[in-house]
N, C-alpha and C positions, 0 to 999 in steps of 0.2 A: 863395449860402447852401447849396445842395445839394452843391456841391463840397467845402465845409468839412466837412459831415456825413460824406460818403463818405471823406474823408481820416482822420477820427477814428474811424470804425467799427472798423477792425482794432485800434487802440490800446485802444479802449473794450472790445472783445471780449476782448482779452488781460487787461486789468485785471479784468474780471468773472470770467474763467476762473481767474486766480491767486487772487482772493478766494474763489471757490468751492472750490478745492483746499485752501486753508488752512483754511477752515471745516470741510471734511470731515475733514481730518487732526485738528483739534482735537476735533471731535465724536467720532470713533472712539477717540481716546486717552482721552477722558473716559468713553466707554462701557466701554472695557476696564478702566479703573480702577474703575468702579462694579461691574462683574461680579466683579472680583477681590475687592473688599470684601465683596460679598454671599457669595462662596464662603468667605471667611474667617469671616464670621458664622455661616454654615451649619456649617462645620467645628467652630467653637467650641461651637455648640448641640448638635451630635451628640456631641461629647466629653463635655459636661455630662450629657447623657441617658445615655450609656454609664456614666459614673461613678455616677449615681444608681441604675442597674440593678445595678451591682456590689455596692452597699451592702446 
């Protein structure tokens, strides 16, 4: 039983590593998309405020 576990450990480790890397990539891309959207909303709000001040 112990021999089977030691044989599968590197494979299991690789799978966990790959899953972790994929998760991080998705998480970061989602995070950057969110910050971009927030920046766009801020930009829009600032433009509206500037237009109101001009009037």
